[in-house]
N, C-alpha and C positions, 0 to 999 in steps of 0.2 A: 462669838461676840455677844455680849450682853449690853443692852441699852435701855434706859428708862424711857417709856413711851406713854405717858398719861393721856396724850391727845387721842389715843385710839378708843378711849372709853365712851366718848360722846355717842358715836354710832352704835357701839356695842350695847349700851343701856337702852337703846331703842329697839333692839332685836326682840322678837316675841319669845325666843327661847332663853333669853338672858337670865331670868330668875331661876330657871331649872339648871342652867349651866353654872351659875354662881353657887347654887346649893351643892352641886356635885363637886365642883372645884374645892369649895371650903371643906366638905366632908373628907375628900381624899387627902388634901393637904393637912387637915387637922389630925389625920391618922399617920402622918409622917411620909406620905407618898408625894412625889412630884406630880403635879397635874397642871396641864397647860392647854390653851386653845391651840389648834394645829391646822396647818395646811391653808386651803383656800379661804377660810374665814379670816385668817390673819392677813393674807394678801389683800382681801377686799377691804379690811379695816385700814390698811396702809394706803389704799387708793381712795379712802374717804367714802366708801360704800357701806351699805348694810349687807352683811353676808347672807347667803341663802340658808346655810345650816351652820351650827356651831358644833364642831367635832372636838373631842377632848383626847389628848394623848397623855399617858401616865406611866409611872414606874410600877404602879400596882398591877399585879398579875390578875388574870380573869377571875380566879377563885376569890381573890381579895375584893374585887369589885362586886361580885355576887353576894359576898358576905356582908358588905357595907350597906347595900341598898335592897330594900324589900321587893322592888319590882324591876326585874331584869329580864332580858331576852338574849339568850346565848346564840346570836346569829352566826358568829364566826369564832367561837371560843377557841377552837383548835389553832386559829391564827391570831389569837389575842384580842378579839373584838367582842364586846358585850354592849348591848343597848341598855341604857338606864331610862326608865320611865318615871317621870316626876311631874306631878300636877298637869297631866295630860300631854306633856312633851316627851318625846323619845330622842335621846341623844346618844350618839355612838361614842363609846369610851374604848380606846385602843391602847394596849400595852406597847411600849417601845419594843420594836423587834427588828430583826434582820431576817430576810427571807433566805432559806436554804436553796440549793439548786432546784431547777425545775426540769421536768421531762419534756414539756411542750413549749418552753420559753415564756410562759405566762403564769401558770399556777405552780407555786413552790411546793415541794414535797413536804415541807415543814418549815418551822421558824425557830429562831433562837431569841430569847429575850435579851435586850441590850440597854445601853444608856441612851439618853435623848440625842446626843450628837451623832451616834451611830445610826439611829433611826432616821435622821435627816438624810443620810446617804442612800437610803433605799427609795426615796421619793422621786417622782418623775422629773419635775422642774425645780430649779432653785427657788423660784417665787412661791412654790407650794411646800417648801421645806422649812417654813418659818414657824416658830412657836411663840406664844404670848401668854404671860401670866397677868391677867387683869387685876388680880388681887394685890400684887406688888408692882404692877405696871412695868414689868421687865419683858423686853423682846429678846428672843434668842434666835440668832442667825448664824448657823454653823457653816453655811455654804454660799455666803454672799448674795442671798436672794433679795435683800433690800436694795443693794446696789444695782442689781439687774432690773429690778422694778423701776428704780429711778431712771435708769438708762433706757427703759422700755425695750429690753431685750429678753428673749426667751431662751434660756440655756438649760440643758439637761444636767442633772446631777450624775456625775460619772460618765461612763461611756454612752454617747447618745444612741449608738446602734443597738446596744443591749437594752437601754431604757425604753426606746420606742418599740422594740419587739415585745417587751413585757406588756405594754399598753395596747 
């Protein structure tokens, strides 16, 4: 589901990482990649809070992210995660992915790059599987997380036993 949500911008613009996040989002989108705020930051914005961290999810592969930004840290490149440093702020930029099977129930043996809606399915709770594009003010909710947030319920994405074992 796509929904226009300009009301989320007020608290977002107050966030200390906003300028860096906006720069990263604009650069990725300007090169043709999808790039969105993801997870707990979106949940907090919907609750009217200022998020702790701004995380970015993108269709750009880790090599693309490293090529676009001069200051990166490949903290989890094998799992699609690169940190981008801009003006003293360090933001996590994660490529949409699906985790492959794991040997211990927690750490996957690898990943597969996927589309945004598929990435939402690997997240723990529906309220953490939300994506927001602050440049176009579009909220993406592929697993009814906004409804669960409104109802004040915590629901796992997929099988709750599998999801809780992963965490």
